[in-house]
Backbone as a ProteinNet text record, in pm:
[ID]
protein_1_A
[PRIMARY]
MPSLCDRDTAYAFAAERIMEAEIEVRTGAAKGAQTPTREIQRNGYRDRDWDARAGRDALEIPKLRKGSYFPRFLEQRRTAEKALVAFIQEAYVYGVSTRSVDDLVKAMGRGGM
[TERTIARY]
54.7	77.1	142.9	84.5	143.3	277.4	363	492	475.6	581.4	577	549.2	596.5	576.4	429.2	352.7	212.8	120.3	168	82.9	97.1	-2.3	1	107	115.1	208.5	279.9	385.7	457.7	373.7	282.4	193.9	107.8	50	-35.3	45.5	166.4	253.2	284.1	322	353.1	228.8	114	-10.5	-46.4	-29.2	-61.2	34.4	160.9	257.4	222.2	181.8	142.3	19.4	-80	-200.7	-169.4	-83.6	-47.9	21	110.3	179.3	80.6	-13.4	-113.1	-202.5	-242.1	-327.4	-251.4	-122.9	-43.7	-36.8	-21	-18.9	-155.7	-260.8	-397.7	-437.4	-400.7	-439.6	-338.8	-216.2	-113.3	-45.9	-66.2	-3.6	4.3	101.2	114.7	4.6	-13.8	-116.4	-89.6	-187.8	-176.9	-109.9	-57.3	11.4	-90.5	-64.1	-149.8	-86.2	-154	-104.7	-218.1	-189.3	-295.6	-350.8	-276.7	-323.6	-401.2	-412.8	-484.1	-632.3	-685.8	-828.4	-906	-836.4	-901	-849.2	-942.1	-904.7	-937.4	-867.4	-897.6	-1023	-1086.4	-1208	-1214.5	-1110.2	-1109.4	-1068.5	-1108.5	-1072.9	-1194.1	-1190.7	-1291.9	-1219.1	-1276.2	-1213.5	-1246	-1148.1	-1166.9	-1074.8	-1127.6	-1044.3	-973.1	-847.3	-766	-711.9	-746.2	-697.2	-565.5	-455.9	-323.2	-276.4	-165.7	-113.9	-78.5	-39.1	0.2	-118.3	-238.1	-356.5	-440.4	-540.3	-632.8	-585.6	-583.7	-545.1	-658	-671.1	-767.5	-694	-735.8	-674.7	-763.5	-702.3	-775.6	-751.4	-852.3	-840.4	-880.2	-793.8	-825.5	-947.3	-1029.1	-1142.6	-1112.6	-1176	-1161.1	-1294.7	-1291.6	-1417.1	-1477.8	-1392.2	-1439.9	-1385.5	-1470.9	-1425.4	-1411.1	-1343.6	-1325	-1183.7	-1145	-1013.9	-1028.1	-968.5	-963.5	-825.4	-752.6	-615.2	-608.9	-506.5	-491.2	-465	-394	-358.5	-477.7	-591.6	-711.7	-798	-758.6	-835.9	-849.5	-751	-758.6	-879.9	-912	-1029.9	-1155.8	-1161	-1276.4	-1288.3	-1174.7	-1175.5	-1229.5	-1189.7	-1239.3	-1389.7	-1436.9	-1580.7	-1657.8	-1602.4	-1666.2	-1672.7	-1565.6	-1563.9	-1670.4	-1688.8	-1790.6	-1930.2	-1955.8	-2085.8	-2107.6	-2004.2	-2016.2	-2045.6	-1983.9	-2009.7	-2155.3	-2206.2	-2345.8	-2441.6	-2412.1	-2497	-2496.4	-2379	-2369.5	-2441.4	-2430.8	-2501.5	-2651.9	-2700.3	-2843.6	-2886.4	-2806.3	-2839.5	-2846.6	-2755.7	-2753.3	-2848.8	-2921.1	-3024.3	-2974.5	-2857.4	-2806.5	-2891.2	-2924.2	-3011.3	-2942.8	-3023.4	-2968.4	-2908.1	-2963	-2907.1	-2765.5	-2742.9	-2608.6	-2510.9	-2555.8	-2469.7	-2437.8	-2537.6	-2516.3	-2416.3	-2427.3	-2332.2	-2190.5	-2177.6	-2045.6	-1987.4	-2069.7	-2023.4	-1977	-2049.3	-2008.5	-1876.8	-1860.2	-1734.7	-1616.3	-1641.7	-1535	-1498.2	-1565.6	-1529.5	-1619	-1717.9	-1812	-1926.8	-2004.8	-2114.6	-2235.5	-2237.2	-2352.2	-2408.6	-2516.6	-2575.4	-2683.4
-57	-198.6	-252.7	-356.7	-410.8	-477.5	-480.3	-546.1	-695.4	-769.9	-914.7	-954.8	-877.7	-909.9	-897.4	-814	-791.7	-897.7	-973.5	-1071.9	-1209.1	-1294.1	-1428.1	-1515.5	-1512	-1598.9	-1523	-1583.2	-1526.4	-1536.6	-1635.4	-1648.3	-1523	-1475.2	-1356.5	-1234.1	-1222.6	-1110.6	-1113.4	-1229.4	-1242.4	-1217.9	-1268.4	-1250.4	-1102.7	-1027.1	-884.2	-809.4	-847.6	-784.8	-814	-937.1	-973.3	-893.3	-883.2	-808.1	-661.3	-602.3	-461.5	-440.9	-532.8	-521.2	-533.8	-628.2	-644.9	-522	-464	-345.1	-225.4	-211.6	-101.5	-111	-231.5	-250	-216.4	-260.2	-239.5	-91.9	-20.1	120.9	214.1	168.5	252.3	346.8	326.9	413.5	339.8	377.4	319.1	371.1	305.8	346.2	487.9	575.2	712.9	807.8	756.2	842.7	913.2	1038.4	1117.3	1122.8	1071.1	1078.6	1124.7	1208.2	1257.2	1150.1	1044.1	940.8	829	834.2	729.2	732.7	615	604.4	525	440.8	355.1	392.6	412.5	445	326.5	321.1	221	262.7	163.6	191.4	103.8	106.4	30.9	-114.1	-196.1	-337.3	-420.1	-547.2	-641.1	-758.6	-812	-920.8	-1054.7	-1142.9	-1277.6	-1371.7	-1482.1	-1582.2	-1663.6	-1694.9	-1771.4	-1892.5	-2011.2	-2134.6	-2171.4	-2139.3	-2173.5	-2300.3	-2353.5	-2475.3	-2453.5	-2333.9	-2304.1	-2267.7	-2263.3	-2228.9	-2125.3	-2077.3	-1980.3	-1839	-1754.3	-1614.5	-1525.1	-1409.9	-1310.2	-1214	-1209.5	-1119.6	-998.5	-886.5	-767.1	-749.4	-780	-771.7	-631.8	-562.7	-426.9	-424.7	-321.6	-301.5	-184.5	-184.8	-77.7	-10.3	118	188.8	145.4	116.8	67.2	-72.6	-165.1	-301.5	-378.4	-490.2	-572.7	-628.6	-677.5	-738.6	-860.7	-970.6	-1092.6	-1152.4	-1177	-1227.7	-1364	-1382.5	-1508.3	-1626.1	-1604.5	-1717	-1773.7	-1706.4	-1758.8	-1840.8	-1852.4	-1928.1	-2074.6	-2131.7	-2271.7	-2298.5	-2205.1	-2221.7	-2225.6	-2142.6	-2144.6	-2277.7	-2335.1	-2464.2	-2572	-2568.9	-2666.1	-2650.3	-2527.2	-2504.7	-2552.9	-2533.1	-2583.1	-2735.1	-2799.6	-2945.7	-2996	-2926.7	-2966.1	-2953.6	-2846.4	-2828.3	-2937.2	-2969.6	-3075.6	-3209.5	-3235.9	-3359.4	-3367.2	-3257.9	-3256	-3275.8	-3213.8	-3230.8	-3375.5	-3436.2	-3575.2	-3669.4	-3642.7	-3724.9	-3714.8	-3596.3	-3577.8	-3658	-3653.2	-3725	-3875.3	-3928.3	-4071.8	-4113.2	-4019.9	-4051.9	-4076.8	-4027.9	-4042.6	-3954.7	-4004.9	-3928.7	-3800	-3698.5	-3569.3	-3578.5	-3666	-3682.9	-3741	-3837	-3894.9	-3792.4	-3714	-3610.3	-3504.6	-3466.7	-3366.8	-3418	-3545.7	-3603.5	-3602.7	-3634.7	-3635.2	-3494.9	-3396.9	-3257.8	-3210.6	-3246.4	-3211.2	-3278	-3404.9	-3476.3	-3413.2	-3343.8	-3277.8	-3143.2	-3104.8	-2980.5	-2863.7	-2880.6	-2773.4	-2778.1	-2673.7	-2665.7	-2749	-2801.6	-2874.6	-2804.4	-2859.3	-2802	-2701.8
801.5	786	911.5	974.4	1095.7	1066.7	1167.2	1151.8	1172.8	1142.8	1157	1301.5	1395	1536.9	1577.3	1507.4	1541.7	1483.2	1386.2	1318.9	1382.4	1362.5	1419.3	1352.8	1222.6	1151.4	1041.1	993.8	880.2	753.8	748.9	633.2	616.4	724.3	717	676.4	728.3	693.1	543.5	492.9	350.2	264.9	309.3	233.7	222	330.5	325.7	233.7	233.5	141.6	-3.7	-32.5	-169.8	-211.7	-122.9	-157	-181.4	-98.5	-117.6	-252.7	-290.1	-419.2	-534.6	-525.9	-632	-643.4	-531.8	-533.4	-590	-557.6	-613.2	-765.1	-816.5	-962.3	-1021	-954.2	-1004.6	-1005.1	-898.7	-889	-954.1	-970.1	-1031.3	-933.7	-804.6	-703.5	-571	-491	-358	-266.3	-153.7	-57.9	-9.1	-20.6	24.9	-72.3	-183.5	-280.4	-369.5	-400.5	-488.3	-627.6	-727.8	-865.2	-955.2	-1055.6	-1143.4	-1237.6	-1263.2	-1356.4	-1288.7	-1158.5	-1084.8	-1119	-1155.9	-1187.7	-1083.2	-1011.4	-911.7	-774	-681.2	-544	-453.5	-341.9	-240.9	-164.6	-104.2	-29.1	95.5	174	299.6	281.9	378.9	380.8	418.7	382.4	430.8	494.8	598.7	672.6	608.1	610.1	556.7	632.6	680.5	745.3	637.9	665.5	571.7	645.6	596.4	655.7	589.2	656.2	606.8	677.7	634.3	696.4	843.1	877.9	1015.5	1104.2	1047.9	1126.6	1054.8	1124.4	1067.2	1098.2	995.4	1010.4	962.1	1023.5	978.3	885.9	760	662.4	640.8	607.4	566.9	417.8	337.7	193.1	149	73.9	29.3	-63.8	-50	-139.1	-232.2	-348.4	-446.3	-468.6	-506.7	-534.4	-666.6	-767.1	-896.5	-916.2	-955.9	-979	-848.1	-858.5	-740.2	-738.4	-622.6	-606.9	-517.8	-563.2	-483.9	-500.5	-393.1	-404	-471.4	-553.4	-625.8	-534.2	-423.9	-337.9	-261.4	-263	-198.5	-293.3	-418.8	-516.4	-477.9	-409.7	-371.6	-284.3	-199	-114.8	-199.8	-300.9	-389.3	-461	-501.7	-568.8	-475.8	-349.1	-252.2	-231.4	-227.1	-211.2	-332.8	-452.8	-574.4	-574	-525.8	-518.4	-421.3	-308.6	-211.8	-272.9	-344.4	-409.8	-514.2	-592.3	-693.6	-627.3	-512.2	-438.2	-394.9	-341.8	-294.8	-411.7	-524.8	-642.7	-690.4	-692.5	-737.6	-641.2	-512	-413.9	-434.7	-467.3	-493.6	-615.9	-722.5	-846.5	-821.1	-739.7	-711.7	-600.5	-543	-445.3	-304.5	-270.6	-135.3	-43.6	73.5	163	209.6	228	270.1	409.2	494.4	628.4	620.6	532.4	515.8	461.3	363.6	306.3	412.1	491.5	596.5	700	737.8	833.3	777	649	586.1	577	543	535.8	673.5	777.9	914.1	951.1	908.6	936.6	865.9	753.4	679.2	740.8	847.9	917.6	885.5	803.3	773.3	873.4	877.4	971.5	933	815.2	765.6	644.6	593.5	471.7	507.6
[MASK]
+++++++++++++++++++++++++++++++++++++++++++++++++++++++++++++++++++++++++++++++++++++++++++++++++++++++++++++++++

């Protein structure tokens, strides 16, 4: 685990500590610990960008061999993505041109549709 000095922000440091604690609860053992009752093993990490208030951070989200894990603090991003999809669907229903919707999506900071 990198130290606070190695990370870009304190947000990323705190996020990694939260993820490690959640994974320890989920697997029933600390990272690298051998226990006979452990049923779920870790299986590396996957990279994910996290847009925090202090800027964008690259997080390493732990993977599991059985099941899946997604940190709770990243749910807000999913909610924003769901809202964007709902907006696009509503624009389609009301007959707004796709070019106008695409321009608006680009103005919101996304790459477009």
